[in-house]
DRENDRENTOR-529218 format. One line per field, with one value per residue (C-alpha): residue number from 1; residue in three letters; chain; x, y negated, z. Coordinates in nm, 4 decimals. Layout:
<bapas>
n (NUM|...);
res (ALA|...);
chain (A|...);
east (X|...);
north (Y|...);
up (Z|...);
</bapas>
This chain:
<bapas>
n (1|2|3|4|5|6|7|8|9|10|11|12|13|14|15|16|17|18|19|20|21|22|23|24|25|26|27|28|29|30|31|32|33|34|35|36|37|38|39|40|41|42|43|44|45|46|47|48|49|50|51|52|53|54|55|56|57|58|59|60|61|62|63|64|65|66|67|68|69|70|71|72|73|74|75|76|77|78|79|80|81|82|83|84|85|86|87|88|89|90|91|92|93|94|95|96|97|98|99|100|101|102|103|104|105|106|107|108|109|110|111|112|113|114|115|116|117|118|119|120|121|122|123|124|125|126|127|128|129|130|131|132|133|134|135|136|137|138|139|140|141|142|143|144|145|146|147|148|149|150|151|152|153|154|155|156|157|158|159|160|161|162|163|164|165|166|167|168|169|170|171|172|173|174|175|176|177|178|179|180|181|182|183|184|185|186|187|188|189|190|191|192|193|194|195|196);
res (MET|PRO|LEU|LYS|ASP|THR|GLY|THR|ASP|GLN|LEU|ILE|LYS|ALA|ALA|ALA|LYS|ARG|LEU|LEU|PHE|SER|GLU|GLY|LYS|LEU|HIS|ALA|THR|THR|GLN|ASP|ILE|ALA|ASP|ALA|ALA|GLY|MET|ASN|ARG|SER|ALA|LEU|HIS|TYR|TYR|TYR|ARG|THR|ARG|ASP|GLN|LEU|ILE|SER|GLN|VAL|PHE|GLN|GLU|SER|MET|THR|VAL|LEU|SER|LEU|LYS|LEU|ASP|GLN|ALA|MET|LEU|SER|ASP|HIS|PRO|PHE|PRO|LYS|LYS|VAL|ASP|GLU|LEU|MET|ASP|ILE|TYR|LEU|THR|GLU|MET|SER|GLU|PHE|PRO|TYR|GLU|GLU|THR|PHE|MET|VAL|THR|GLU|MET|ASN|ARG|ALA|GLY|HIS|THR|LEU|ILE|SER|LYS|ILE|LYS|GLU|GLY|PRO|VAL|VAL|SER|PHE|LEU|ALA|GLU|VAL|ALA|ALA|GLU|MET|GLU|ALA|GLY|ASN|ILE|GLU|LYS|MET|ASN|PRO|VAL|HIS|PHE|LEU|ILE|ASN|LEU|PHE|SER|LEU|LEU|SER|TYR|PRO|ILE|ILE|MET|SER|PRO|LEU|TYR|GLN|GLN|PHE|PHE|GLN|LEU|SER|LYS|ASN|ASP|PHE|GLY|LYS|ILE|LEU|ALA|GLU|ARG|LYS|GLU|LEU|VAL|TYR|ARG|MET|LEU|PHE|LYS|ILE);
chain (A|A|A|A|A|A|A|A|A|A|A|A|A|A|A|A|A|A|A|A|A|A|A|A|A|A|A|A|A|A|A|A|A|A|A|A|A|A|A|A|A|A|A|A|A|A|A|A|A|A|A|A|A|A|A|A|A|A|A|A|A|A|A|A|A|A|A|A|A|A|A|A|A|A|A|A|A|A|A|A|A|A|A|A|A|A|A|A|A|A|A|A|A|A|A|A|A|A|A|A|A|A|A|A|A|A|A|A|A|A|A|A|A|A|A|A|A|A|A|A|A|A|A|A|A|A|A|A|A|A|A|A|A|A|A|A|A|A|A|A|A|A|A|A|A|A|A|A|A|A|A|A|A|A|A|A|A|A|A|A|A|A|A|A|A|A|A|A|A|A|A|A|A|A|A|A|A|A|A|A|A|A|A|A|A|A|A|A|A|A|A|A|A|A|A|A);
east (9.2473|9.1533|8.8767|8.9831|8.9322|8.6978|8.8679|9.2040|9.0432|8.8911|9.2271|9.3988|9.1323|9.1344|9.5143|9.4986|9.2216|9.4112|9.7363|9.5769|9.2867|9.3830|9.7614|9.7802|10.0309|9.8719|10.1499|10.1621|10.2863|10.1456|10.4487|10.3536|9.9962|10.1085|10.3377|10.0528|9.8284|10.0979|10.1440|10.3824|10.3264|10.2609|9.9722|9.8279|9.8661|9.6655|9.3697|9.4501|9.6703|9.7481|9.7604|9.5019|9.2539|9.2939|9.2759|8.9705|8.7932|8.8771|8.7726|8.4475|8.3456|8.4289|8.2310|7.9363|7.9112|7.9419|7.6907|7.4350|7.4608|7.4315|7.1404|6.9528|6.9970|6.8863|6.5773|6.4775|6.1499|6.3260|6.2825|6.5339|6.7603|6.7839|6.8789|7.1588|7.2749|7.2781|7.4680|7.7270|7.7660|7.8067|8.0543|8.2612|8.2793|8.4058|8.6529|8.7835|8.8464|8.9753|9.1124|9.3015|9.0116|8.9165|9.2782|9.3250|9.0123|9.1297|9.4828|9.3636|9.1073|9.3838|9.6079|9.3608|9.0693|8.7094|8.6924|8.7536|8.4051|8.0945|7.7758|7.6192|7.2491|7.0707|6.7418|6.8557|7.0526|6.7694|6.5215|6.7506|6.8155|6.4375|6.4148|6.6992|6.5076|6.1918|6.3869|6.5231|6.1739|6.0569|6.3388|6.5184|6.8423|6.9950|6.8792|7.1334|7.1555|7.0733|7.3839|7.5941|7.4288|7.5442|7.8906|7.9247|7.8130|8.0753|8.3495|8.3234|8.3590|8.6251|8.8701|9.0032|9.0524|9.2291|9.4537|9.5082|9.8845|9.9405|9.7052|9.8595|10.2007|10.0797|9.8880|10.1382|9.8661|9.9071|9.6975|9.4765|9.4314|9.3487|9.0964|8.9202|8.9060|8.7514|8.4960|8.3762|8.3292|7.9948|7.8131|7.9927|7.9031|7.5439|7.5091|7.6652|7.4239|7.1085|6.9965|7.0655);
north (-14.6584|-14.9140|-14.8372|-14.6979|-14.9329|-14.7813|-14.9770|-14.8197|-14.4777|-14.5196|-14.6396|-14.3255|-14.0952|-14.2752|-14.2437|-13.8732|-13.8102|-13.9921|-13.8043|-13.4623|-13.4647|-13.7260|-13.6922|-13.3220|-13.3582|-13.0639|-13.0359|-13.4060|-13.4561|-13.6971|-13.9160|-13.9155|-14.0100|-14.2789|-14.4257|-14.4243|-14.5977|-14.8575|-14.7677|-14.5774|-14.2145|-14.2793|-14.5091|-14.2339|-13.9850|-14.2193|-14.1473|-13.7848|-13.5763|-13.3205|-13.2997|-13.0210|-13.2445|-13.5193|-13.2849|-13.1073|-13.4402|-13.5702|-13.2470|-13.2127|-13.5712|-13.5271|-13.2025|-13.3549|-13.6464|-13.4170|-13.1668|-13.4402|-13.5582|-13.2040|-13.1263|-13.4364|-13.3336|-12.9754|-13.0880|-13.3722|-13.3542|-13.3891|-13.1241|-12.8399|-12.9469|-13.2976|-13.1461|-12.9497|-13.2664|-13.4528|-13.1711|-13.1792|-13.5576|-13.5437|-13.2585|-13.3985|-13.7392|-13.5783|-13.3529|-13.6366|-13.8572|-13.5772|-13.3042|-13.1232|-13.0991|-12.7429|-12.6273|-12.7742|-12.5969|-12.2563|-12.3150|-12.4213|-12.1400|-11.8885|-12.0588|-12.1379|-11.9047|-11.9977|-12.2534|-12.5346|-12.5143|-12.5782|-12.3877|-12.4910|-12.5728|-12.2901|-12.4675|-12.6680|-12.3765|-12.1264|-12.3679|-12.4294|-12.0572|-11.9993|-12.2577|-12.0833|-11.7550|-11.9252|-12.0751|-11.7290|-11.5813|-11.8597|-11.7669|-12.1016|-11.9517|-11.6074|-11.3586|-11.2750|-11.2880|-11.6576|-11.6832|-11.6300|-11.9319|-12.1579|-11.9996|-12.0388|-12.4007|-12.5059|-12.2738|-12.3980|-12.7529|-12.7128|-12.4637|-12.6906|-12.9725|-12.7505|-12.6148|-12.9507|-12.9778|-12.6384|-12.7054|-13.0459|-12.8844|-12.5775|-12.7766|-13.0658|-13.3176|-13.6526|-13.7179|-13.9449|-13.6809|-13.4156|-13.6573|-13.6644|-13.2839|-13.2904|-13.5496|-13.3017|-13.0293|-13.1484|-13.1147|-12.7913|-12.6364|-12.7591|-12.5859|-12.2673|-12.2499|-12.3308|-12.1636|-12.4653);
up (7.3512|7.0830|6.8343|6.5005|6.2076|5.9478|5.6697|5.7535|5.7809|5.4334|5.2973|5.4296|5.2842|4.9482|4.9278|5.0145|4.7620|4.4887|4.5552|4.5869|4.3438|4.0816|4.0672|4.1539|4.4368|4.6171|4.8719|4.9599|5.3139|5.5687|5.4905|5.1204|5.2094|5.4534|5.1864|4.9317|5.1866|5.2630|5.6286|5.8489|5.9369|6.3049|6.2103|5.9931|6.2798|6.5009|6.2722|6.1868|6.4133|6.1447|5.7690|5.7816|5.9674|5.7089|5.4118|5.5492|5.6062|5.2580|5.0912|5.2890|5.2108|4.8432|4.8199|5.0070|4.7636|4.4609|4.6033|4.6675|4.3072|4.1707|4.4058|4.2890|3.9264|3.9959|4.1865|3.9540|3.7658|3.4306|3.1622|3.1911|2.8997|3.0500|3.3879|3.2239|3.0484|3.3822|3.5550|3.2789|3.3057|3.6847|3.6704|3.3832|3.5505|3.8722|3.6922|3.4773|3.7792|4.0031|3.7723|4.0499|4.2954|4.2038|4.1874|4.5332|4.6593|4.5385|4.6664|5.0116|5.0350|4.9670|5.2204|5.4966|5.4313|5.3667|5.6485|5.4002|5.2483|5.4516|5.3727|5.0435|5.0519|4.8760|4.7935|4.4881|4.3414|4.3972|4.2387|3.9419|3.8889|3.8832|3.6041|3.4211|3.4414|3.3090|3.0172|2.9389|2.9422|2.7095|2.4693|2.4975|2.6264|2.5983|2.8616|3.1300|3.5057|3.5725|3.7912|3.4773|3.3152|3.5986|3.6134|3.2362|3.2517|3.5050|3.3768|3.0202|3.1469|3.4154|3.2677|2.9908|3.2423|3.4945|3.2194|3.0462|3.1175|2.9548|2.6622|2.5935|2.5698|2.3773|2.1152|2.1251|2.2062|2.3741|2.6819|2.4703|2.1974|2.4522|2.6052|2.2684|2.2685|2.6151|2.5043|2.2415|2.5032|2.6367|2.3038|2.2270|2.5637|2.5334|2.1953|2.3329|2.6264|2.4321|2.1143|1.8935);
</bapas>
């Protein structure tokens, strides 16, 4: 059996990621992905026997890259407000480029169970939550269970992006105008989380 070409493999995964996470075609078939990659379906099946194998690989790689970036920000030696700013930048960049990634994750978890997500490293999160608790004790942020701080941070950023098609229609905003609203979110969320 000939060796698989890594360039072709990357092309397949990039096409799948674009269709699923950028364009929101959550039920894209292997034929759809093959077409987007500019190949026939049998060539795609040479690399990935099933859609589930391909999707799992694409999702795991995407989550690994994002987790590494978030972990680095959480473990950096920057002051806490700067860490939060970095986390927001990383998350908003990811969500802007791949707005359907979280919707896909929830959809697939409900369909396939929790096997889609590998174990998250606890060290960076535990360390960050300890810093959250210290900031609360210092009076810099409102006291609550530190887990709520992290949930609030990501929820306040992701929900408007996930719901953007509905909000654009509801508020009769163009994609560009809604993009301006989203650009304001970072400062707004920052002020909500900190006592500014």
